[in-house]
VEXTI-725773 format. One record per residue (C-alpha): residue number from 1; residue in one letter; x, y, z. Coordinates in steps of 0.02 Angstrom, whole numbers, plus 50000, padded with zeros to 5 digits. Layout:
! residues N
- NUM, a, X, Y, Z;
...
This chain:
! residues 62
- 1, m, 50000, 50000, 50000;
- 2, p, 50081, 50165, 49948;
- 3, i, 50072, 50298, 50081;
- 4, l, 50109, 50473, 50018;
- 5, h, 50163, 50600, 50149;
- 6, v, 50146, 50781, 50094;
- 7, e, 50204, 50929, 50197;
- 8, m, 50150, 51101, 50142;
- 9, l, 50128, 51275, 50209;
- 10, a, 49959, 51301, 50289;
- 11, g, 49830, 51402, 50196;
- 12, r, 49758, 51291, 50060;
- 13, t, 49571, 51264, 50058;
- 14, p, 49496, 51093, 50095;
- 15, e, 49444, 51083, 49911;
- 16, q, 49622, 51118, 49851;
- 17, k, 49690, 50983, 49965;
- 18, k, 49556, 50861, 49906;
- 19, q, 49597, 50894, 49723;
- 20, y, 49783, 50875, 49758;
- 21, a, 49756, 50710, 49849;
- 22, q, 49649, 50649, 49704;
- 23, a, 49785, 50697, 49578;
- 24, l, 49919, 50610, 49680;
- 25, t, 49809, 50456, 49696;
- 26, e, 49776, 50451, 49508;
- 27, a, 49962, 50468, 49469;
- 28, t, 50003, 50328, 49590;
- 29, i, 49870, 50215, 49514;
- 30, r, 49937, 50246, 49338;
- 31, t, 50119, 50227, 49385;
- 32, l, 50113, 50082, 49508;
- 33, g, 49957, 49993, 49447;
- 34, v, 49876, 49985, 49619;
- 35, a, 49692, 50001, 49665;
- 36, p, 49630, 50172, 49723;
- 37, e, 49587, 50105, 49896;
- 38, a, 49768, 50051, 49917;
- 39, v, 49832, 50231, 49909;
- 40, d, 49839, 50336, 50066;
- 41, v, 49881, 50522, 50058;
- 42, l, 49927, 50611, 50220;
- 43, i, 49939, 50801, 50215;
- 44, t, 50026, 50892, 50356;
- 45, e, 50008, 51080, 50360;
- 46, v, 50152, 51179, 50431;
- 47, q, 50133, 51358, 50492;
- 48, r, 50249, 51484, 50409;
- 49, p, 50347, 51523, 50570;
- 50, d, 50384, 51336, 50587;
- 51, w, 50455, 51312, 50410;
- 52, f, 50636, 51363, 50388;
- 53, v, 50734, 51385, 50226;
- 54, g, 50919, 51416, 50247;
- 55, g, 50890, 51444, 50433;
- 56, v, 50765, 51582, 50403;
- 57, p, 50581, 51560, 50447;
- 58, f, 50471, 51562, 50293;
- 59, s, 50366, 51696, 50380;
- 60, e, 50515, 51815, 50366;
- 61, k, 50546, 51784, 50181;
- 62, k, 50495, 51919, 50059;
């Protein structure tokens, strides 16, 4: 069973996350030849102050 872990900045709508999970599931089905019910997608939202790039919080990036 493929389990896809996605981490992204918080702020997407539930509909956007649903569409993204559906697209990832469809790509996994096509590529790996598994059944839809075998694909799990886990989305973790990270707040901007908790995401660092080059040691700088994303909330401080321009």
